[in-house]
Structures are given as structure tokens and as C-alpha cells.
C-alpha positions in Angstrom: 101.5 60.0 131.6 98.2 58.3 131.0 96.3 58.8 128.0 92.4 58.8 128.8 89.6 59.4 126.3 86.1 60.0 127.7 83.2 61.3 125.8 79.9 62.3 127.6 76.7 63.9 126.3 74.9 66.2 128.9 71.5 67.3 127.9 70.4 70.7 129.5 67.0 71.0 130.9 64.8 73.0 128.7 62.4 75.4 130.8 58.6 75.0 129.9 58.4 78.8 129.1 60.9 78.6 126.2 59.0 75.5 124.9 55.8 77.8 125.2 57.0 80.6 123.4 58.4 78.3 120.6 55.3 76.7 120.0 53.4 79.9 120.3 55.8 81.5 117.6 55.3 78.5 115.2 51.5 78.7 115.5 51.2 82.5 115.1 53.6 82.4 112.1 51.6 79.7 110.3 48.4 81.7 110.8 50.3 84.9 109.4 51.5 82.8 106.6 48.0 81.3 105.7 46.4 84.8 105.8 49.5 86.2 103.7 48.7 83.7 100.9 44.9 84.5 100.7 46.2 88.2 99.9 47.4 90.2 103.0 51.0 90.8 102.0 52.0 92.6 105.3 50.9 89.5 107.1 53.1 87.2 104.9 56.1 89.4 105.9 55.2 89.2 109.7 54.7 85.5 109.1 58.1 84.9 107.5 59.8 87.0 110.5 57.8 84.7 113.0 58.9 81.8 111.4 62.6 82.7 111.6 62.2 83.7 115.2 60.6 80.3 115.9 63.3 78.4 114.0 65.9 80.1 116.2 64.0 79.9 119.2 63.7 76.1 118.8 67.4 75.8 118.0 68.3 77.5 121.2 65.8 75.5 123.4 67.4 72.1 122.8 70.9 72.2 123.9 73.3 69.5 124.9 76.8 69.7 125.8 79.5 67.2 125.0 82.5 67.0 127.6 85.5 65.3 125.6 88.5 64.5 128.0 91.7 63.3 126.2 95.0 63.3 128.1 94.9 66.3 130.4 92.5 68.5 128.5 88.9 69.0 128.6 86.9 70.5 125.7 83.4 71.3 125.7 81.1 71.6 122.8 77.5 72.9 122.5 75.3 71.0 120.3 71.9 72.9 119.3 68.8 70.9 118.4 71.1 67.8 117.7 72.3 69.8 114.4 74.7 72.4 115.1 78.0 71.9 117.0 80.1 74.6 118.5 83.2 74.5 120.4 82.7 76.4 123.5 86.0 76.0 125.6 89.1 73.9 126.0 90.7 73.9 129.4 94.2 72.2 130.1 93.8 70.7 133.2 97.4 71.3 134.2 96.0 74.9 134.8 93.2 73.8 136.9 93.2 75.1 140.6 90.4 73.4 142.2 87.6 71.1 141.2 84.8 70.8 143.9 81.0 70.6 144.3 79.1 73.9 143.9 78.4 74.1 147.6 81.8 73.1 148.9 84.0 75.2 151.4 87.0 74.7 149.2 85.5 77.2 146.8 85.2 80.0 149.5 88.4 81.6 148.8 87.3 82.0 145.1 83.7 83.5 145.9 84.8 87.0 145.7 87.5 86.7 143.2 86.9 88.2 139.8 86.2 85.1 137.7 84.5 84.9 134.4 81.7 82.4 135.0 80.6 79.7 132.4 77.7 77.1 133.0 78.0 74.0 131.0 75.8 72.0 133.6 72.4 70.5 132.9 70.3 72.4 135.2 68.5 69.5 136.5 67.1 69.3 139.8 68.7 65.9 140.8 72.1 66.8 139.4 74.9 68.0 141.7 77.0 70.3 139.8 80.8 70.7 140.3 82.9 74.0 139.9 86.2 73.9 138.0 88.3 77.1 139.0 90.7 77.4 136.0 93.7 79.9 135.7 93.9 80.9 132.2 96.7 82.8 130.5 94.9 86.3 131.2 92.1 85.7 133.4 90.5 83.3 135.9 87.4 81.2 135.1 84.7 79.6 137.2 83.2 76.7 135.2 80.1 74.8 136.2 79.9 71.2 135.2 77.9 68.2 135.7 80.6 65.5 136.8 79.8 61.9 135.9 81.7 59.3 137.7 84.2 58.3 135.0 85.2 61.7 134.2 85.6 62.5 138.0 87.9 59.6 138.3 90.1 60.7 135.5 90.6 64.1 136.6 91.4 63.1 140.1 93.9 60.8 138.8 95.8 63.4 137.1 95.4 66.0 139.9 94.4 64.3 143.2 95.2 67.3 145.5 93.0 69.8 143.5 89.9 67.3 143.3 87.6 67.4 146.3 84.2 65.6 146.8 82.7 67.5 149.7 
């Protein structure tokens, strides 16, 4: 059994609309807080609420995924604004059914099955996401991932008949 350790950071694409909303919330919150300090207490309360909304909007607009592969186990963490980390999923690759590109014909038999869908890909236009079909204890999962070459090779080494490139 080969023990491999691979750690990869994937930055998710931030939509321009989310950025605009975040900056607009910050500006409106600053204006409300300024007028709240002058004497309008209701604007102070509105400014505090908008500042909190801007904080959470900024936190959720800068997302990175960390793929950690260690001896037949792929764990995925979500990192928000380079400050908060949360474990999203852990996949034992012994239970993997198929790993193929998102538009591959090898996934045709899974298109109409009831699977829980997860998206841990970057969303970039130039990325070619792969789909991992995982059979868990109680349900199947369809996981969308960006697949760097070294991670792809490591997964192909442990399950060559389940990994496809076309």
C-alpha cells in the first residue's frame, strides 16, 4: 500500500456581483455610522447591521478549497477569506465508483440517479472540472473537483479502472 501525501489549494472564482455588493454594503455602512455619530441613533443601528452584513459578505466572497490526499483518503476543507477553515468532506477512495471529466460519457449512467451534489471546483473558465462519484454509507454523492495532475496521478495509481481522462 503506497502512502502519498498531496496538499493542493484551489481558489474559487469570485463573481463581480458579490464584490460589488460587498463594497456597496461597506460604503453604506460607513455613511450610516458617520451620520449615527452625529446624532441619528437609528442610522447608527442600521450602520452596525450593515457593517455586520458587509463582514459576512466579504467572508463568503473569498473562498478557497484545500484538497488533502493522504493514503486513500481525500479530505476537502473550505477556507473563508484566508482566516476561517472548515472541514467540508472526507472521502475514502476505496468507495469511489468513478472519477471522470464532467462531460465524460462514463458518467452517463449516473446522470439520472439520485445523488447529492457537491461543488468544490474553482469555477474558472479555463478549468476542466472532474466529477467523483462516491458511494457513501447511506447515499451516493456527486462531487465536482478541479483535478491537478499530481492528485490525478495519485488517485489513478490506487484505482486505475475507476479513473478516466475522456
